[in-house]
C-alpha positions in Angstrom: -0.1 0.1 -0.1 2.5 2.5 1.0 6.2 2.9 1.9 6.5 4.5 5.5 9.3 5.5 7.7 8.7 5.5 11.3 10.8 6.9 14.0 10.6 6.1 17.6 12.4 8.2 20.3 14.5 7.3 23.5 11.3 7.1 25.7 9.4 5.0 23.2 12.1 2.2 23.2 13.1 3.0 26.8 12.6 -0.7 28.3 12.2 -4.2 26.8 8.3 -3.9 27.3 8.4 -0.6 25.3 10.3 -2.3 22.7 8.0 -5.1 22.4 5.1 -2.5 22.2 6.9 -0.8 19.2 7.3 -4.2 17.6 3.7 -4.9 17.8 2.9 -1.4 16.3 5.3 -2.1 13.4 4.0 -5.4 12.9 0.5 -4.4 12.6 1.6 -1.6 10.1 3.2 -4.3 8.0 0.1 -6.6 8.0 -1.9 -3.8 6.7 0.0 -4.2 3.5 2.8 -1.5 4.0 6.6 -1.5 3.4 8.5 -0.1 6.4 11.7 1.4 7.5 12.0 2.1 11.3 14.6 4.5 12.9 15.2 4.3 16.5 17.0 6.4 19.2 19.1 4.8 22.0 17.0 3.5 25.0 15.8 5.9 27.4 18.6 7.8 29.1 21.3 5.7 27.5 23.1 8.7 25.7 23.2 10.7 28.9 24.7 7.8 30.7 27.4 7.3 28.0 28.1 11.2 28.2 28.4 10.7 32.0 31.1 7.9 31.5 33.1 10.0 29.2 33.2 13.0 31.5 34.5 10.7 34.2 37.3 9.8 32.0 38.0 13.2 30.5 36.7 16.7 31.2 37.0 17.4 27.5 36.7 14.2 25.6 37.8 14.0 22.0 35.0 14.5 19.6 35.9 11.5 17.4 35.9 9.2 20.3 32.6 10.6 21.4 31.0 9.8 18.2 32.4 6.3 18.5 31.0 5.9 22.0 27.5 7.7 21.5 26.8 5.7 18.2 26.7 2.5 20.3 23.4 3.4 21.9 21.3 3.2 18.9 23.0 -0.1 18.0 21.6 -1.8 21.2 18.0 -0.5 20.2 18.2 -1.7 16.5 19.4 -5.2 17.6 16.6 -5.9 20.3 13.8 -4.4 17.9 14.8 -6.6 15.2 14.8 -9.6 17.7 11.4 -8.6 18.9 10.0 -8.3 15.4 11.4 -11.7 14.5 9.9 -13.3 17.6 6.5 -12.1 16.1 7.5 -13.8 12.8 8.1 -10.6 10.9 11.2 -10.7 8.9 13.5 -7.9 9.9 17.2 -6.6 9.8 19.1 -4.1 12.0 21.4 -1.8 10.1 23.8 1.0 11.6 24.1 4.4 9.8 27.1 3.0 8.0 25.4 0.0 6.9 22.2 1.9 5.4 24.5 4.1 3.5 24.1 7.5 5.5 27.1 9.6 4.2 28.0 12.8 6.0 30.5 15.7 6.3 33.7 14.8 8.1 32.5 16.8 11.1 32.2 15.0 14.4 29.4 15.5 16.7 27.4 17.6 14.4 27.7 16.2 10.9 25.3 17.2 8.0 24.1 14.4 5.8 25.4 14.5 2.1 23.6 11.7 0.6 22.0 8.2 1.3 23.0 5.3 -0.8 19.7 3.5 -0.9 20.6 0.3 -2.9 21.0 -2.0 0.1 18.3 -0.5 1.9 15.8 -0.9 -1.2 16.9 -4.6 -1.6 16.0 -5.5 2.0 12.6 -3.7 1.6 11.7 -5.5 -1.5 12.6 -8.7 0.2 9.8 -8.0 2.6 11.9 -7.1 5.6 11.4 -4.3 8.0 14.7 -2.6 8.1 15.5 -1.2 11.6 18.1 1.8 11.3 20.2 3.4 13.8 19.3 7.1 14.1 21.7 9.9 14.7 24.7 8.5 13.0 26.3 8.0 9.6 29.8 7.8 8.0 32.0 10.5 6.8 32.6 10.7 2.9 36.4 10.5 3.4 38.4 7.2 2.7 38.8 6.8 6.4 35.0 5.7 6.9 34.8 7.6 10.3 31.7 7.1 12.2 30.0 10.5 12.8 26.9 11.6 14.6 24.2 14.3 13.6 23.9 16.2 17.0 20.8 16.9 19.1 17.6 15.6 17.4 19.6 13.4 15.1 17.2 10.6 15.0 14.6 12.8 13.5 16.9 14.1 10.9 18.0 10.4 10.0 14.3 9.4 9.6 13.2 12.3 7.5 16.3 12.3 5.2 15.8 8.5 4.7 12.0 9.2 3.7 13.2 11.9 1.3 15.8 9.6 -0.3 13.3 6.7 -0.7 10.5 9.2 -1.8 8.4 7.4 1.0 4.7 8.2 1.1 5.2 9.8 4.4 7.4 9.8 7.7 5.9 9.1 11.2 7.7 10.5 14.3 6.5 8.6 17.4 7.2 10.5 20.7 5.9 10.8 24.2 3.3 13.5 23.5 0.2 13.0 21.2 1.4 15.4 18.6 2.4 19.0 18.3 0.8 21.2 21.0 0.2 24.9 21.3 3.0 25.0 24.0 5.1 22.8 26.1 2.8 20.7 28.2 5.2 20.5 31.0 4.5 24.4 31.4 1.0 24.5 30.4 -0.9 21.3 31.2 -3.9 22.5 29.1 -1.7 23.0 25.8 -4.0 22.3 22.9 -3.3 19.5 20.2 -3.0 20.8 16.7 -4.4 18.8 13.7 -1.8 20.3 11.3 0.8 23.0 11.0 2.8 24.4 8.2 6.6 23.6 7.9 7.3 27.2 8.2 5.4 27.6 11.4 6.9 24.3 12.7 10.4 25.6 11.7 10.1 28.6 13.9 8.5 26.7 16.7 11.3 24.0 16.6 14.0 26.5 16.5 12.4 28.4 19.4 12.9 25.5 21.8 9.8 23.4 21.2 11.4 19.9 21.2 8.9 17.7 19.5 10.7 17.9 16.1 14.3 19.1 15.5 14.5 22.1 13.1 17.0 20.2 10.7 14.2 17.4 10.2 11.6 20.0 9.4 14.2 21.7 7.1 14.5 18.5 5.1 10.7 17.7 5.1 10.2 21.4 3.9 12.9 21.1 1.1 11.8 17.7 -0.2 8.1 17.8 0.4 8.1 14.8 2.8 4.6 14.5 4.4 5.5 14.4 8.0 3.1 13.4 11.0 3.9 13.5 14.8 2.2 10.8 16.9 2.0 9.4 20.3 3.8 5.9 21.0 1.1 5.2 23.4 -2.1 5.5 21.6 -3.6 5.2 18.1 -4.5 9.0 18.0 -4.1 10.6 14.5 -1.4 13.2 15.8 -0.4 16.2 14.0 0.5 16.7 10.2 3.3 19.0 9.3 2.4 20.1 5.8 4.7 21.7 3.0 4.5 23.2 -0.2 5.2 21.4 -3.5 9.1 20.8 -3.5 11.2 22.5 -6.1 12.8 19.3 -7.4 16.1 19.4 -5.5 18.8 17.1 -5.8 19.3 14.3 -3.2 23.1 15.0 -3.6 24.4 17.4 -0.7 21.0 16.8 0.9 21.7 18.9 4.0 24.4 21.3 2.7 22.6 22.4 -0.5 22.2 26.2 -1.3 20.8 27.6 2.0 18.8 30.5 0.3 16.0 29.9 -2.0 14.8 33.5 -2.7 15.7 37.2 -2.6 12.5 39.0 -1.7 12.0 42.8 -1.8 9.2 45.2 -1.0 9.6 48.9 -1.9 6.0 49.8 -0.6 7.3 50.6 2.9 7.8 53.4 5.4 9.5 53.4 8.8 8.1 55.0 12.0 10.4 55.2 15.0 9.5 56.4 18.6 12.7 57.4 20.3 13.4 57.8 24.0 10.2 56.0 25.5 10.3 54.8 29.2 11.7 51.5 29.6 8.9 49.9 31.7 6.2 47.4 31.4 3.1 48.6 29.3 4.8 50.9 26.9 4.7 48.8 23.8 1.3 47.5 24.8 0.0 51.1 24.9 1.5 52.1 21.7 0.6 49.1 19.7 -2.8 48.9 21.3 -3.6 52.3 19.9 -2.2 51.4 16.5 -4.4 48.3 16.5 -7.4 50.4 17.5 -6.9 52.6 14.4 -6.7 49.3 12.1 -3.1 50.1 11.3 -1.3 46.9 10.3 2.5 47.0 10.9 5.1 44.6 9.3 8.5 44.6 11.0 8.8 45.7 14.7 12.0 46.1 16.7 12.9 47.2 20.0 16.6 47.4 20.9 18.5 47.3 24.2 17.7 50.2 26.4 19.9 53.2 27.0 19.5 54.7 30.6 15.9 54.6 31.5 14.7 54.9 28.0 14.1 52.7 24.8 13.5 53.0 21.1 10.6 51.2 19.2 10.5 51.1 15.4 8.2 49.6 13.0 7.4 49.4 9.3 4.0 50.1 7.5 3.0 50.1 3.8 3.1 53.3 2.3 -0.7 54.0 1.9 -1.2 53.8 5.7 2.0 55.9 6.7 0.0 59.1 7.4 -2.4 57.2 9.9 0.5 55.4 11.5 2.5 58.6 11.9 -0.7 60.5 13.4 -1.4 57.6 15.9 2.3 57.5 17.0 2.6 61.4 17.3 -0.6 61.4 19.4 0.6 58.9 21.9 4.2 60.0 22.3 3.4 62.9 24.8 1.8 60.3 27.2 4.9 58.1 26.9 7.4 60.6 28.0 9.5 60.1 30.8 9.3 62.0 34.0 12.5 64.1 33.2 12.2 67.8 32.7 14.9 67.7 30.0 13.8 68.5 26.7 16.5 65.9 25.2 14.7 63.1 27.1 11.2 63.5 25.6 9.8 60.9 23.2 10.5 61.6 19.7 8.6 60.5 16.4 11.0 59.9 13.4 9.4 59.0 10.1 11.4 57.9 7.0 9.5 57.6 3.7 11.7 56.2 1.0 12.7 52.8 2.5 12.7 49.2 1.1 12.8 45.8 2.9 15.1 43.4 1.2 15.2 39.8 2.5 16.8 36.3 1.9 14.5 33.3 2.5 15.5 29.6 2.8 15.2 26.7 5.3 18.8 25.9 4.7 20.1 28.8 6.6 19.3 27.1 10.1 22.3 26.7 12.2 24.6 28.2 9.6 26.2 31.3 11.3 27.8 32.5 7.9 24.5 33.1 5.9 23.5 36.3 7.7 27.2 37.6 7.7 27.4 36.9 3.9 24.1 39.0 3.4 25.5 41.8 5.3 28.9 41.5 3.5 27.3 41.6 0.1 25.2 44.7 0.9 28.4 46.3 2.4 30.3 45.6 -0.9 27.6 47.1 -2.9 27.6 50.3 -0.7 24.2 49.6 0.8 23.8 50.8 4.4 21.6 48.8 6.7 18.9 50.8 8.7 17.1 47.9 10.5 17.6 44.2 10.7 15.0 41.5 11.4 15.6 37.8 11.5 13.9 34.5 11.8 14.9 30.9 11.3 14.2 31.0 7.6 14.4 34.6 6.7 16.8 37.7 7.3 15.2 41.1 6.4 17.1 44.3 6.2 15.5 47.8 5.7 17.6 50.0 3.3 17.2 53.3 1.4 14.7 52.8 -1.5 17.2 54.3 -3.9 19.6 51.5 -3.0 17.0 48.7 -3.3 17.8 47.5 -6.8 21.5 47.6 -6.1 21.0 45.6 -3.1 18.8 42.9 -4.7 21.1 42.5 -7.7 24.0 41.9 -5.2 22.3 39.5 -3.3 20.8 37.5 -6.2 24.5 37.3 -7.5 25.9 36.3 -4.1 23.6 33.6 -3.4 23.2 32.4 -7.0 19.5 33.1 -7.3 17.9 33.6 -10.6 15.5 36.4 -11.4 13.4 34.2 -13.7 10.3 34.1 -11.6 8.6 31.4 -9.7 7.1 29.6 -12.6 10.5 27.9 -13.5 10.4 24.4 -11.7 13.4 23.5 -9.9 15.1 27.0 -10.0 15.4 29.3 -7.1 13.8 32.6 -7.5 13.5 36.3 -6.9 10.2 37.4 -5.3 8.5 41.0 -5.5 6.6 42.1 -2.6 8.2 39.5 -0.2 7.0 36.1 0.4 3.6 34.3 -0.2 3.2 34.5 3.7 2.4 38.1 3.2 -1.0 37.3 1.8 -3.8 37.6 4.4 -5.4 34.3 4.9 -9.0 34.1 3.5 -9.8 31.1 5.7 -10.5 31.3 9.4 -6.9 30.5 10.3 -5.9 31.3 14.0 -3.4 34.2 14.0 -1.3 32.4 16.6 -0.7 28.6 16.3 1.9 28.2 19.1 3.8 29.9 21.9 7.6 28.9 22.6 9.9 29.8 25.4 13.9 29.6 25.1 15.7 29.7 28.3 18.9 29.0 26.7 20.1 32.2 25.2 22.2 35.2 26.2 22.2 38.8 24.9 25.2 40.8 23.8 25.2 44.3 23.0 27.8 46.3 21.5 27.7 50.0 22.0 28.7 52.9 19.6 29.4 51.0 16.4 30.0 53.3 13.4 27.0 53.7 11.3 28.4 52.9 8.0 28.3 50.1 5.3 30.4 47.0 6.3 30.1 47.1 10.2 27.4 44.4 10.4 29.3 42.3 7.9 32.5 42.6 9.9 30.8 41.8 13.2 28.7 38.7 12.3 31.5 37.6 10.0 33.7 37.3 13.1 31.1 35.3 14.9 30.6 33.0 11.9 34.2 32.5 11.8 34.1 31.2 15.5 31.1 29.1 14.5 28.7 31.1 16.8 25.2 31.2 15.6 23.2 34.3 16.1 19.3 34.4 16.8 17.8 37.9 17.3 19.6 40.8 15.8 18.5 44.3 16.6 20.1 47.7 15.5 19.1 50.6 17.6 17.2 53.6 16.0 18.8 56.2 18.0 22.1 57.7 16.4 24.9 59.6 18.2 27.6 61.5 16.6 30.9 60.8 18.5 34.0 62.5 17.2 32.3 63.5 13.9 31.2 59.9 13.4 27.6 58.6 13.6 27.2 55.6 15.8 24.5 53.2 16.9 24.2 50.3 19.4 23.6 46.7 18.0 22.4 43.8 20.1 21.8 40.1 19.3 21.3 36.9 21.1 23.4 33.5 21.0 23.3 30.4 22.8 24.2 30.9 26.5 27.1 28.5 26.3 28.8 30.7 23.5 27.9 34.1 25.4 31.2 34.2 27.4 33.5 33.3 24.5 31.7 35.5 22.2 32.0 38.5 24.6 35.7 37.8 25.2 36.4 37.7 21.5 34.4 40.8 20.7 35.6 42.7 23.6 39.2 42.4 22.1 38.1 43.2 18.7 36.1 46.3 19.9 39.2 47.6 21.5 41.3 47.2 18.2 38.7 48.7 16.0 37.4 51.5 18.2 34.0 50.1 19.0 32.3 50.8 22.3 31.6 48.6 25.3 30.6 44.9 24.9 27.8 44.0 27.4 26.6 40.4 28.2 23.4 39.4 29.8 23.0 35.7 30.4 19.8 36.0 32.6 17.3 36.5 29.7 14.4 34.6 28.3 12.9 34.7 24.8 9.2 34.1 24.4 7.7 34.0 20.9 4.3 33.5 19.2 4.2 31.9 15.8 1.4 31.7 13.2 0.9 32.3 9.4 -2.5 33.6 10.2 -1.3 36.7 11.9 -0.5 38.3 8.5 -2.9 41.1 7.6 -4.5 41.0 11.0 -3.7 44.2 13.2 -3.7 43.8 16.9 -1.9 40.4 17.3 1.4 42.1 18.6 -0.7 44.5 20.8 -2.4 41.5 22.4 1.0 39.9 23.1 2.4 43.0 24.6 -0.8 43.6 26.6 -0.7 40.2 28.1 2.9 40.8 29.3 2.1 44.3 30.7 -0.8 42.9 32.7 1.7 40.7 34.4 4.2 43.6 34.9 6.8 41.9 32.7 9.1 44.4 31.1 9.9 43.7 27.3 13.7 44.3 26.8 13.8 43.7 23.1 11.3 42.9 20.3 12.0 41.4 16.9 9.3 40.1 14.3 9.1 38.3 11.0 6.0 37.8 9.0 5.0 34.8 11.1 6.6 35.5 14.5 7.0 37.9 17.2 9.7 37.4 19.8 10.1 39.4 23.0 13.3 39.2 25.3 12.3 39.3 29.0 14.0 38.6 32.3 14.8 35.0 32.8 12.9 34.5 35.9 9.8 35.8 34.3 9.8 33.6 31.2 7.6 30.9 32.3 5.1 33.4 33.5 5.3 35.4 30.3 4.7 32.1 28.3 1.6 31.1 30.4 0.1 34.6 30.0 0.5 34.8 26.3 -0.8 31.3 25.7 -3.9 32.4 27.9 -4.4 35.6 26.1 -4.6 34.1 22.6 -7.1 31.2 23.9 -4.9 28.4 23.0 -5.7 26.1 26.0 -7.6 23.0 25.3 -10.1 21.0 27.5 -7.8 18.1 27.9 -4.7 18.1 30.2 -1.7 16.4 28.8 0.7 14.5 31.1 4.2 13.6 29.4 5.2 10.2 30.5 8.3 9.9 32.3 
C-alpha cells in the first residue's frame, strides 16, 4: 500500500516492554500491507549515561571518540527491536548508519547528511523485511570511513532524510506527546493539540525550543516535500500533520548542505516610524501598539533594541498608503509616553522615514549556519548599501535599506546567493520574489492568528555600544562570529544615532546560545578595543518568548495582544523582533515561564484536555 518511515524516540524504546510494544505497532502496520523502515534512538537515558561515563574519563573528551561511544546506544536498540520483530514472525534486519549508507560531512558530533546510498536499503525492503535503522549516525565521505553523529535531534533528521531519499509516502515521528501542541505541556498542562501545522510555522517553533521535532528534520521535510506526522507512541490518535508546499525538485546529493537561500525578496512599498526615548518599563509597547491596532493600522516589522539609561526606542514599518495614519497615531501617543524627566532631550520623539525598502533572503537551509546572515551583510556592504534595520527568523533575514539602493541590493544578493530572477514559474530554480513572500498574503480562511507559543531559556544577549553607522560594520561583526562558529538568533540595530568625534554611531544587540555567551564576549571585547568600537555588554539572565502563526499576516492587533498580556503581568519587554509569522520578546529569565503562560492564555490556546508527559 505505502512505503512508510517510522521513527521512535528514546522514551518510546526505553525498556524491553516498550520495545515489544513498538514491535507490535510495526507488525500491525506491515500486516496492513505497508513496507516499513524504522529509525530508532538509544534506549531511554542511554546517551546521557554514555556522556557521563566519558566525562568521568576526561573533562573535555575527544569529539571523534565521543561519536564512537555515542553511536553504540542506537546499536543496542536496533538489535533488540529486530529480535522482537523476528519473535513475532516478521522478517527484520538491523542496520547501523554506515550499513544503511548515510554519508555525512567529516564533522564529528554535528555532521550534516550529504547523501544516502539506498541500494542495500531498497533490496531489503523489496525482500519483505522491516529495516531497523540506527538514527543519529552516519559515516564520513572520506576514505577513512569515520563514524559521525548528527547532533541533538539526530534521529529525527535521519528518519526524514531516509524518507526523502526513498521518496516514501510519509514519515511518522513517534514520541511521548500526542502530536504538536500549542506550547510545552510541562509548562501549560492545558496545551492544545493541533491537527496540522505548516513547515514554516513548525520551523519557527522547533527552532524556538519546541522539542517535539528538530529544526533540521523539518528543514528536510520542507525542502523535499516529505509528508510528516507526529504521533504518540502510546495511543492510536491521528497526531499532527506537518504540511509543506510542493518541493522545488532538489537534488538528493548534498542533501543537507545544498544552497541555504531559496529566494531574494523585496518590498519597496514601505515606510518606517520610530519612537525614540520612550520609558523602559512594562506597558509601553502594549499602549503604543494597542492604539495602533484600534486605528486598524497593520504593521510589518517591529524592533525594540536594548535600553539606554531609562529609555528605549521602538521602530516599526508599514505600507506607504497607511503611513499618515500610523504617523498620526504615534505622534498622538508620544506625549503620554514621555519620561518624568524635565529635560527636553529626554522627551519621546517620533521619527518617520518615507523612502525605504525591505530586502530579504529566505530559505530553510540557513538554520544553524552562522555564515549566511554575515554573507548577506557583507554583500550589502560591498554594494555600498547601508542597513537601517535588521529583523531575523529561522528561515529569513530582512534588512531595511534606503529605497534608492534597493535595486543595487537585490542584484548583489541574487549574485552572491546564486538566485535566478526568472520568476516562480520555472520549476526547480531558485527565485526572486517581488513584494516579499507568499506568507504576506492575508489568509482568507479562518486560520487562528497564533498557532503556538515557545519559550527559550538557553539564550544570552550581547550588546555592542557605539558601532560606526556605515556599510560593512554588521558584515564585519557577524562575519567574526561566523568564523568562530557562533550562531546568532535575534539581531537588533538601535534607531538612536549619536555623533561621536564626527562619526555617527549606533548600538547593536543580538542573542546567542548561552554556552557561547562568554566566549563571544571575550572575542568581541578584544576586537572592539582594536577597532574603536564601544563597550561589549553580556546578559545571560534572559528568556525569549515567541508567538508563531501564518494567520497573523494582515491581522492588526496580534502584537498588541501579546504586549498587553505581558504588561498585565508587569513583565518588562527588553527587546522585540518580528518576522511575517513570528513575534519574539526578550524578558528577564525569571519571568520567562510566567510570560509564556500569560501569552498562551491571552490567545485562547488552551484546550479542555490536560496532557501529562510520560516519564
